N, C-alpha and C positions, 0 to 999 in steps of 0.2 A: 185128444177128444174134441170133436166138433160141437160147438155150442149152438143151441137153438137161438132164434132171434130174441126171445124173452130172456134167456139166460145171459146173452151178450149185453142186453140192456141193463140187467141187474148188476152184472160185473162192472160195466163202465160207470154206472151210478155209484157203486161202492168205491171205485177209484176216485171219482169226483168228491165223494164224502171225505176220503182220506186226504185229498188235496186241500179241501176246505179246512180240515183240522190243522194241517200243516201251515196254512196261510195265517191262522190265528197265532201261531208261534212266531211267524215272521213279522207279524204286526208289532211285536214287542222288540224287534231288533232295531238298533240304531244304525246310523250310516256306517260307522266303523265296522260293525259286525257284518253288514251286507257287503261292504267292500272287501273284507277279508275273504268272504265266500267267493266273490268274483275272481279274486287273485288266486284262490285255491283251485278254482275250475281252470283258469288259464294255465297254472302249473301242471295240473293233471293232464291237460291236453298236450302240453309240451312234452312231458315225461313219456306219454303213451302214444306219441305220434306214429311210431312204427306200426303199432297194432291198429291204429286208426286207418293208416294208409293200406294195410293189408286187408282190412274189412272193406274199405272203399274199392280196392281192386276187384274183389269178388262181385260187387255191385256193377262195376264197369264191365267186367267180363260177361255177366249175365245180360246187361243192357245191349252190348254188341251182338250177342247171340240172339237176342229177341228183336233185333232190327231197330233199336232205339235211335232216334234222330240225332245228328251231330250236336244240335243245339241243346237237347236234353242231356246228352252225355257230358257236354261242357258244364252244365249246371250241376251235374252229379259229381263231378271230379273234385277230389281233395288231394292236392299235392302240398309240398312243403310251403310254397308261397302262400297258398290259401289258408293253410293251418296257421302260418305266421300272422295272416290278416285277422283270423278269429281271435288269436291271443292278443293282438294289438287292440282289437275292439273291446275285449273284456277289460284290459287295462284302462282304456279310455273311459269306459263306463264307470269304473271305480273312481276315476278322477272327476266325474261330473257331480254337481250338487244333488242331494237327495230330494226328489220331487214331493215326497210325502210330508204333510204338515205345512206346506207353503201356503201362506195366506193370500187368497185371491182378492178379497176385499174385506173390509172391516170398519166398523164405526160404532160410536155410542149414539143411540137414537135419542130424540128429544125427550122421550119418557124415561130415559136412564138405562134401558136395556142395552147390553153389550152384545153385538153380533159380529160374527166373522164367517167367511166361507173358505174352507181349506181343502187342499188336495188330499184324497185318500185312495187306497188301492181299489181296483175293481173287485178283487177277491180271487175267483178262479177263472182263468182264461183258457179257452180251448183253441187249438190251432190245427188246421187241416191243410197239408201242403204236399207237394210231390217232387221227388227227385232232387231235393235241395238240402243236403245234410248240413250246410252252413247255417240254414235257418234254425236248425235244432239248437245250436249254440247261441245264435243271436237272440232268439226268443227266450231261451232259458235265462240268459244274462239280463235282458231287459225286464223280464217278469220279476226276477229276484230283486233288482234294484228298485223297481216300482212297487214292491211289497206284495206281489201276486204269486200264487201257485199256478202251474200250467199243466194242462193235459195235451200231449203231442200225438198227432197222427201223421207220420211222415211218409207213408206210402211204401209199397212193396219194392219199388225200384231202388230205394236207398236203405233197405231194411238192415243189412249188415253194418253199414256205416252208422246208422242211427242207434242200433243196439249198443255198439261200442261207445258212442259219444254219450248217450244217456247214462250208461253204467258208470263212466268216469265222472260225469257231472254229479250223480247221486252220491258217489263215494266222496267227492270233494265237499259236498254240502255236509255230510256226516262228519267229516274231519274238522269242521269248525262249529260243530254242535248245533247244526240246523237240521230239520227233518228231511230225510231223503225224498219224502213224498211231495216236496215242493215242485219236483219235476217228475212227471209220470208219462210213460208211453202207453198208448193203446194199440200199437201196431200188431200185437199178437192176435187181435180180433179181426184184422183185415178190414174190408169195406163195411162189414156189419158194425165194427167199432166206430167208424166215422158216422154211420147212420144213428147209432146210439148217442153219440155226442150231439148231433144236430137236434135230437129230440129231448135233450137233458135240460129243459127249461127249469130254472130253480136250483139246479145242481151246478151248471156252468153259467157264469155271469155274462160272458160275451164270447163270440166265436169269430175267429179271423181266418178266412181261407186265403191261401196264397198259391197260385199256379196258373194254369191256362184257363181259357174262357169256359170250357166245359165244366171244370171243377168248380170254379167260382160261381157260375150260374146255378149249378146244382145245389150248392150250399145256400145261396141267396134265396132260391125259390122253395127250398125244402125245410130249412131250419126253423125250429120253434124258438131257439135261443136267439137273442139279439145278435146281429151280424154287423161287423165293420167290413165293408166290401173293399178288397184290393182289386185293381183293374189291370187289364192288359194295356200295353203301351203302343198304340199307333201314333208314334211321335213324329212331329213335323218340324222342319227347319225352313224358314223363308229367307231366301237370298235376295236382299233388297238391291235396288239399282246402285246404291252408294257403297255396297260392301267392298271392303279391301280384299284384294285377290289372295294374298298369302294367308291372311287371317281366315278367309273362307275355306281355303284348302285345308289348313291345319284343323279347323273345327270339324269339318265334314269327315275327314279321315279318322279323327278321334271318335266322333259320334257314331260312325258306322262300323269301323274295323277293329277298334280296341278290344271289344268283347261283344260280338254281334248277337249272342244268344240271350241277352238280358233285356228287361222291359224298358230301360231308358236309352236304348239304341235308336237312332233315327231310322224311320222307315219310309218317310216321304219327304222329298226335297222339292220345294216350290221356288222357281227361279223367275225373278222379274225379267221381262223381255229386254230391258235395257241394261241388265247387269253385266258389266264387262268381265266379271269373274266366273260367269256361268260355264263357259266352254272349258276353262282351265280346271274348274272343280270336277266336271264330269270326266275329263281326261285323267285326273289324279285318282278318282274313284275307280275307273276302269283299270288303270295301271296297278291298283292295289287288289285287283281280283273281284271287284264288285260288279254284279250284273245289273245293268241299267234297264228298268222297265219304264219306257218313255211314252209320252203322248206324241202326236205327230210333230208339233212345233218344237218340243224339246229335242227330238231326234235330229232336227236340222242343225243343231248347235255342233254336233259331232258326227258328221256324215261318214267319217273314216272309221267309226266304231260300230260294231254289230250290236244293236240294241234289241230288246224285246218290246213288242207293242203292248202298251199298258191297256188293260181293260178295267171295267168297273170294279172288279174284285181286288185289283191292285191298290186302289185308293183306300180300301178298308183293311188291307192285309198287314198283320204283324208278322213279318217274315222270320225274324229271329235268326237270320243267316246273312250271307254276303249278297243280298239283293236289296235294291232300293227303287221305289217308284219316283218318277221325275215328271213334273209338269211345269210348263211355261205359263206364266200369268201376266196379265196386262198391268196390274198395279197391286198395291197392298190390300185394297178392298177385295179384289178377287181372291187373294191369298187367304184373307180372313174368312171369306165365305166358304172356301174349300175346307178349311180347318173346322169350321162350325159343322159342316156336313159330315165329316169323316172322323173327327177326333174322338178318342176314348176318354178324354179328360185327364190325361196323364201329364205330359210335358210338351210345350211348344217353344220354339226358339226363333229369334230373328238375328240375322247378321246385317248390320247397317252402320253407316256413319251419319245418318240423319236422325237427330234428336227427336224431331216431331214424329217421325215414323216409329221410333222405338217406344215413345210414350203412347202413341195410338195403339200399338200392338199390345203393350202391357195392359192398357185400359180395356181393350175389347176381347182379349182372350180369356175364356172362362175355365181353363184347365187348372189343375192343382199346382202346377209349376210353370212359370214363364221365365225364359232365359234370354238375355240380351248379350250377344257377342261372346258366347262361351258354349262349350260342348254340353249337349243334353245328358251326358254321362254324369254330370254333377247332381242330378236328381237322385240322391242317395243319402241315407241317414248318416253313414260314416263320413262322407264328403262334406256334409253340412253341419258337422259338429255334434251330432246326436249320439255318437258312440257306436251305434248300430241301428237297425230298423227292423220292425216286425213285418213290414210291408209298406207299399205305397198306396194310400187310399185315394180313390177317385171320386168318393162321395163328397157331398157338400154338408158334412157333419162336423162335429168338434174335431174329429181326426181327419185331416186332409193332407195329401202329399206324404212324404216320408214320416212314418210313425215311430217316434222314439219314446222316451220315458213319460213325458207329459201326456201322451195320447193313451197310455195304459192306466191312467188314473181317472177318477171321477171326483166329485166334490161332496162335501158335507157341510151343512149349516150348523153352527154352534151358537146358541143364544143363551146368555147368562143374565139373570136378574136378581133382584133382592125382594122376592115376594110379590113381583108384579102380577097383576090380573088384568085381563082385557075388559075394557068398558064398552 
């Protein structure tokens, strides 16, 4: 039966209410109980990996038939290696301290009042994402450990994968005597379900979109629920004049070719005009199958290579494949100016042996992550010890960069007195 708009809104609101009730049960759970739930989810995913891969294969087949891009198909794919990664992330989450109840500040005031500010759960988190079944597990695990219930809208492209994963997660929760409704999917309601989530102010405490520019901007501009914005990654690497050649080659190959379909992949390479490593880096990228979109000066570094003339759109493009924009710059100041003009605020990196330049780059870059002499692929919750991530925020809010457990909490002020009254 097809639901009308009002019926969908009512149905999603009822699911949010169920999630709210479940979150109150979770609020009574100590760390040991939550960690047992995480390990139960990990075990369920491991035990049912064949069924998960079969469901994922249906999504991949449908994606290929519908002409889904290689980048999106890569994000959609769940093989044994990626399932192992999900399981490892859940185990890592179980090993992290419980963020709930942590005292942020506290003191006894001169009048004798005892006050403290502590971390508490958000309550009910809503997430809207596309073609990323790994996000289903990451967000469920992070929400559980941080004391939150979660409503998931994972999109039609990953429907079979998400149905399987959510089912196994809910079963695992029940196996440790926690409510199944801590994790609820609204995928059955399609796009109308996402619209209902965006309008569920007072039912959902915070909404986190994760996906391409169109999805994120639709949520940011439409939602009545408070939104933590995750952004696209037009990521830059600046190759300074002092960059070591082999280090530069290793970093660029890793940052561009290890997994080009993700948001922390480098998309623009800025090369100092005096960088001895510039030619070698471009040759190495070309040999690895990367298409070079170069300005006129950068093209002269590798006249033997057929390059594509870069236009204005290339500097703002998140390719998410084996393409990279390349520009030759006169100095670090020109590199910084270019990044300010085109950055999405995600990640920027510098490869240099000059301490003064590295410190200048760190000080003047305004993105969520700044990296010196390492691959941009390290802007990742798992890589930075967060266990997993719900997304990478490009906002200048409390949640910025990879969002882990702490970013899914808020705070509460607790004030205790002995009959105090204000004068």
